C-alpha positions as MATLAB code, in Angstrom:
seq = 'MSRLSSKLLAWYHAHKRTLPWRGYPSAYAVWVSEIMLQQTRVEAVIPYFEKWMRLFPTVQALANASEQDVLNAWEGLGYYSRARNLHKAAKIVADQYNAEIPRDLDELRKLPGIGRYTLGAIASIAFGMDVAALDGNIKRVYARIFDLDVPVDSPAGEKILWDLAEQHLPKGHAGDYNQALMDLGATICIPKNPRCLICPVMKLCKARQNGTQNQRPVKMPKKAVPHYVHAAAVIVQRGRVLLAQRPSEGLLGGMWEFPNGRVDGDPAKGLPKALKAGYRLEVRMKRSLHASTAGQKSAAQRAPLSAKLGIVEHGYSHFSVTVHVFACELISMTRETNLKWVSLNNLDAYPMGRIDRQIAKMIINK';
ca = [
      25.248  -10.075   16.849;
      23.882  -13.636   16.817;
      24.359  -16.023   13.895;
      20.638  -15.755   13.209;
      20.611  -11.980   12.930;
      23.848  -11.787   10.921;
      22.626  -14.337    8.365;
      19.220  -12.651    8.069;
      20.755   -9.201    7.594;
      23.122  -10.463    4.897;
      20.220  -12.126    3.082;
      18.026   -9.032    3.424;
      20.615   -6.677    1.959;
      20.870   -8.923   -1.099;
      17.200   -9.899   -1.527;
      14.954   -7.323    0.144;
      11.663   -6.620   -1.588;
      11.101   -3.390   -3.454;
       8.073   -1.851   -1.749;
       6.726    1.673   -2.274;
       6.879    2.690    1.378;
      10.549    1.779    1.560;
      11.218    4.593   -0.894;
       9.756    7.226    1.424;
      12.114    8.829    3.942;
       9.302    9.967    6.248;
       8.128    8.294    9.427;
       4.579    9.064    8.275;
       4.910    6.710    5.291;
       6.194    3.925    7.540;
       3.309    4.511    9.922;
       0.678    4.425    7.153;
       2.139    1.276    5.596;
       2.353   -0.587    8.894;
      -1.269    0.211    9.740;
      -2.400   -0.910    6.289;
      -0.367   -4.114    6.480;
      -2.114   -5.274    9.661;
      -3.996   -8.465    8.670;
      -3.681   -7.538    4.980;
      -1.453   -8.913    2.222;
       1.252   -6.702    0.717;
      -0.194   -7.118   -2.788;
      -3.509   -5.666   -1.648;
      -1.885   -2.823    0.269;
       0.401   -1.426   -2.458;
      -2.264    0.347   -4.584;
      -4.010    1.667   -1.470;
      -0.758    3.027   -0.070;
       0.103    4.773   -3.326;
      -3.367    6.316   -3.566;
      -3.298    7.327    0.098;
       0.019    9.131   -0.232;
      -1.294   11.044   -3.234;
      -4.419   12.100   -1.330;
      -2.844   12.647    2.101;
       0.909   13.141    1.565;
       1.581   14.463    5.078;
       0.279   14.111    8.609;
      -1.216   17.584    8.322;
      -3.041   16.711    5.111;
      -4.555   13.653    6.773;
      -5.523   15.629    9.863;
      -7.289   18.213    7.686;
      -9.262   15.595    5.728;
     -12.869   14.687    6.506;
     -13.651   11.250    7.909;
     -15.717   10.500    4.809;
     -12.745   11.224    2.533;
     -10.539    9.030    4.695;
     -12.991    6.120    4.659;
     -13.495    6.542    0.921;
      -9.751    6.191    0.352;
      -9.716    3.085    2.574;
     -12.804    1.437    1.060;
     -12.152   -2.174    0.102;
      -9.136   -2.609    2.384;
     -11.280   -3.755    5.311;
     -10.859   -3.426    9.088;
     -12.009    0.185    8.910;
     -11.190    0.972   12.527;
      -7.590    1.183   11.278;
      -8.491    4.134    9.051;
     -10.489    5.867   11.755;
      -7.689    5.452   14.297;
      -5.103    6.674   11.786;
      -7.219    9.762   11.187;
      -7.698   10.404   14.909;
      -3.994    9.933   15.563;
      -3.075   12.338   12.746;
      -5.231   15.019   14.347;
      -3.485   14.480   17.689;
      -0.043   14.633   16.060;
      -0.992   17.790   14.175;
      -2.432   19.480   17.274;
       0.036   18.371   19.932;
       3.295   17.633   18.110;
       3.381   20.223   15.338;
       2.538   17.472   12.782;
       5.755   15.604   13.648;
       5.326   11.981   14.738;
       6.744   11.761   18.273;
       9.957    9.810   18.735;
       9.307    9.259   22.419;
       8.003    5.696   22.746;
       5.645    6.529   25.596;
       4.083    9.318   23.552;
       3.974    7.208   20.398;
       2.175    4.296   22.043;
      -0.566    6.624   23.280;
      -1.728    7.335   19.720;
      -4.912    5.516   18.612;
      -4.225    2.309   16.702;
      -0.580    1.918   17.722;
      -0.029   -1.325   19.589;
       3.168   -3.057   20.595;
       3.978   -4.381   17.116;
       3.276   -1.120   15.267;
       5.275    0.769   17.872;
       8.271   -1.482   17.263;
       7.986   -1.238   13.482;
       7.774    2.558   13.434;
      10.473    3.053   16.070;
      12.944    0.690   14.411;
      12.282    1.379   10.729;
      11.520    5.107   10.824;
      13.646    6.236   13.763;
      16.426    3.620   13.864;
      15.673    2.655   17.460;
      16.572   -0.734   18.896;
      13.000   -1.937   19.365;
      11.686   -5.408   18.496;
       8.657   -6.015   16.292;
       6.412   -9.058   16.010;
       3.825   -9.424   13.239;
       2.256  -12.567   11.811;
       5.174  -13.293    9.495;
       7.740  -12.846   12.256;
       5.788  -15.065   14.632;
       5.772  -17.845   12.043;
       9.515  -17.495   11.396;
      10.414  -17.651   15.092;
       7.988  -20.521   15.737;
       9.791  -22.580   13.090;
      13.359  -21.552   13.839;
      12.906  -22.456   17.510;
      10.306  -25.218   16.888;
       7.790  -23.819   19.359;
       4.988  -26.201   20.296;
       3.147  -23.502   22.271;
       0.279  -21.750   20.407;
       1.660  -18.475   19.071;
      -1.677  -16.745   19.664;
      -1.804  -17.674   23.352;
      -0.512  -15.406   26.157;
       2.306  -17.882   26.884;
       3.244  -18.101   23.208;
       3.212  -14.315   22.806;
       5.551  -13.906   25.764;
       8.026  -16.474   24.418;
       8.003  -14.856   20.974;
       8.549  -11.334   22.310;
      11.409  -12.610   24.466;
      13.005  -14.238   21.406;
      12.525  -11.101   19.321;
      14.266   -8.961   21.935;
      17.052  -11.479   22.579;
      18.048  -11.667   18.918;
      17.628   -7.993   18.031;
      20.957   -6.736   16.629;
      21.804   -3.376   18.183;
      22.014   -0.613   15.614;
      20.309   -2.716   12.921;
      16.831   -3.255   14.325;
      14.965   -1.693   11.393;
      16.629   -3.858    8.762;
      16.435   -6.929   10.986;
      12.702   -6.548   11.589;
      12.121   -6.051    7.864;
      14.336   -9.066    7.091;
      12.108  -11.239    9.270;
       8.990   -9.829    7.588;
      10.408  -10.482    4.124;
      11.552  -13.989    5.021;
       8.079  -14.849    6.305;
       6.401  -13.361    3.242;
       8.594  -14.963    0.579;
      10.286  -18.102    1.967;
       8.946  -19.115    5.382;
       5.402  -19.001    4.021;
       2.372  -20.496    5.823;
       2.143  -23.694    3.764;
       5.012  -25.665    2.244;
       7.844  -23.344    3.333;
      10.724  -23.050    0.847;
      13.280  -24.420    3.246;
      15.925  -25.307    0.654;
      16.506  -21.663   -0.240;
      16.151  -20.310    3.294;
      19.245  -18.441    4.544;
      18.766  -19.789    8.074;
      17.785  -23.372    7.219;
      20.735  -24.809    9.148;
      19.652  -22.911   12.248;
      15.991  -23.935   11.994;
      15.017  -26.492   14.637;
      11.671  -27.244   13.000;
      13.482  -28.128    9.768;
      15.840  -30.385   11.738;
      12.920  -32.075   13.489;
      10.716  -32.271   10.389;
       7.969  -30.209   12.020;
       8.080  -27.128    9.778;
       4.611  -27.875    8.392;
       3.184  -28.208   11.907;
       4.487  -24.791   12.974;
       3.245  -22.395   14.075;
       0.797  -24.012   16.462;
      -2.393  -21.976   16.927;
      -5.307  -22.041   19.313;
      -8.374  -23.964   18.065;
     -10.689  -21.702   16.102;
     -14.166  -21.089   17.412;
     -17.132  -21.839   15.176;
     -18.003  -18.796   13.070;
     -21.697  -17.855   13.390;
     -23.752  -17.134   10.282;
     -26.489  -14.510   10.121;
     -29.207  -13.709    7.607;
     -30.042  -10.079    6.868;
     -32.475   -8.341    4.559;
     -31.713   -4.945    3.001;
     -34.014   -2.379    1.389;
     -33.335   -0.366   -1.761;
     -35.703    2.610   -1.466;
     -35.608    4.954   -4.449;
     -37.483    8.218   -4.979;
     -36.895   10.737   -7.774;
     -33.477    9.396   -8.687;
     -32.290    9.252   -5.081;
     -31.786    6.261   -2.816;
     -32.047    6.163    0.973;
     -28.811    5.377    2.823;
     -27.997    5.099    6.504;
     -24.687    5.995    8.133;
     -23.387    3.496   10.664;
     -22.305    4.650   14.151;
     -18.773    6.039   14.230;
     -17.537    3.217   16.466;
     -17.727   -0.524   15.861;
     -17.842   -2.621   12.716;
     -17.723   -0.472    9.554;
     -17.962    2.627   11.731;
     -18.859    5.775    9.809;
     -19.573    3.858    6.604;
     -22.827    4.093    4.639;
     -25.248    1.229    4.095;
     -28.649    0.396    2.696;
     -31.183    0.114    5.538;
     -31.107   -3.497    6.699;
     -31.579   -5.793    9.631;
     -31.099   -9.342   10.844;
     -34.095  -11.574   10.112;
     -35.372  -15.007   11.072;
     -37.373  -17.102    8.659;
     -38.579  -15.522    5.417;
     -36.356  -12.470    4.696;
     -39.128  -10.688    2.760;
     -41.504  -10.954    5.701;
     -38.864  -10.043    8.255;
     -37.529   -6.943    6.492;
     -40.356   -4.468    7.298;
     -40.216   -5.381   10.982;
     -36.412   -5.089   11.066;
     -36.472   -1.647    9.408;
     -39.143   -0.385   11.760;
     -37.122   -1.505   14.779;
     -33.737   -0.356   13.517;
     -34.556    2.862   11.645;
     -38.216    3.648   12.392;
     -38.924    3.173    8.694;
     -42.162    1.757    7.321;
     -41.878    0.137    3.905;
     -43.659   -2.255    1.576;
     -42.245   -4.445   -1.155;
     -42.319   -3.212   -4.745;
     -43.059   -5.384   -7.711;
     -40.593   -3.364   -9.769;
     -38.127   -0.589   -9.226;
     -39.268    2.950   -9.932;
     -38.255    4.220  -13.335;
     -35.762    6.601  -11.743;
     -33.513    3.688  -10.734;
     -32.664    3.144  -14.370;
     -30.914    6.509  -14.608;
     -31.006    7.963  -18.062;
     -32.164    4.814  -19.840;
     -35.203    5.131  -22.048;
     -38.478    3.488  -21.074;
     -37.984    0.906  -23.815;
     -34.649   -0.116  -22.317;
     -35.976   -0.527  -18.779;
     -36.933   -4.074  -17.922;
     -39.331   -4.767  -15.032;
     -37.579   -5.913  -11.890;
     -38.982   -8.176   -9.225;
     -39.017   -7.012   -5.632;
     -36.022   -9.213   -4.828;
     -32.918   -7.759   -6.427;
     -30.451  -10.413   -5.366;
     -28.402  -12.017   -2.611;
     -24.999  -10.918   -1.321;
     -22.736  -13.027    0.895;
     -19.677  -11.984    2.825;
     -17.419  -13.332    5.560;
     -16.012  -11.116    8.297;
     -13.342  -12.150   10.773;
     -15.834  -13.323   13.428;
     -19.011  -14.100   11.501;
     -20.466  -14.507    8.019;
     -23.648  -13.031    6.595;
     -26.102  -13.573    3.757;
     -28.027  -10.455    2.733;
     -31.274  -10.652    0.739;
     -31.830   -7.403   -1.146;
     -35.316   -6.077   -1.912;
     -36.749   -3.093   -3.787;
     -39.097   -1.293   -1.401;
     -41.448    1.666   -1.305;
     -41.291    4.087    1.579;
     -44.508    4.492    3.545;
     -43.167    6.734    6.307;
     -39.968    7.706    8.088;
     -38.933    9.839   11.024;
     -36.275   12.528   10.754;
     -33.322   10.353   11.670;
     -29.947   12.085   11.501;
     -28.218    8.964   10.171;
     -30.553    8.647    7.142;
     -29.855   10.497    3.921;
     -31.250   10.639    0.396;
     -28.359   10.244   -2.047;
     -28.376   10.696   -5.812;
     -27.928    7.428   -7.656;
     -25.227    9.139   -9.680;
     -23.287   10.029   -6.533;
     -23.109    6.686   -4.720;
     -19.360    6.354   -5.309;
     -18.774    9.370   -3.062;
     -20.175    7.519   -0.037;
     -17.799    4.978    1.560;
     -19.378    1.535    1.926;
     -18.423   -1.942    3.010;
     -18.201   -4.739    0.452;
     -21.813   -5.845    0.845;
     -23.330   -2.425    0.341;
     -21.003   -1.584   -2.534;
     -22.246   -4.718   -4.283;
     -25.834   -3.626   -3.675;
     -25.002   -0.200   -5.090;
     -23.601   -1.838   -8.209;
     -26.784   -3.912   -8.518;
     -29.008   -0.872   -8.832;
     -26.603    1.246  -10.880;
     -26.224   -1.527  -13.442;
     -29.943   -2.212  -13.777;
];
């Protein structure tokens, strides 16, 4: 065992974080937590994990669930392909492995959503195998300890980091070691202003010795993030609103949205054209929402609303968007299978991305 691994293990056994998934003995809980933790902070994951395990306590329970229930449980956590892949993988495990997560690494890596890092985390933490893991926290820790000046998100940087992870993996202790690195990166070797003075491996850290800890890790230059303008329609009839379900693959796959489209120039003028092209809907702007949008409020309580209900902005990983929201009247529509009239009182049952959930709140609160 190297000095690095022995010091990290000693520190971990004395200071490891108390996390809900560490209290579960099942490989399933480790799997769920590792998928949720991809590109997401621990603080955000904890309530989702606890809710998930109440709703889908076993692989079989998840396999039996509908995609809509799965997406509903995931709503707000983002990167929804993770939920869809987890659901697909659960069905495979239930059908082909008697609902037992396979211990064979070749079989495990075939499951949807399990890449090299997740494979290492599950194999080492759940099954006690001597397999390295490398997430964002671990990359940062290694980049500082070994003072790497190669971008960690480049092919060359990835190879160096995986080599280091495998070289320093203590046999028989891989699960605790991988979690020690994760905890160190999350609590001490943090992205900005690392807490070097309380770090258990400070004396081994080359970046600390060279004074480059704040310049590590090096990353590839970020590309400019494009910005798009969309317009969305709130179409209400008899207490129901028209929603569209997104394709099962791609961004927000399987989620529900208000009919919308990308526009150039004036959003109000561009919306009818965008809806006709995207959904074969014909609409016109309303000067006020129909009375049914106010739910059970009396006529005296209902204030007139202009056609424009508001603006919603959101940033995704590769682009940002501004959505102008309008109250519209339906002129005509074709029988599209992805369009559905939904009761205003039942909008919470339909999983939505952040933008559309904000639009839903707009009309519910009017």
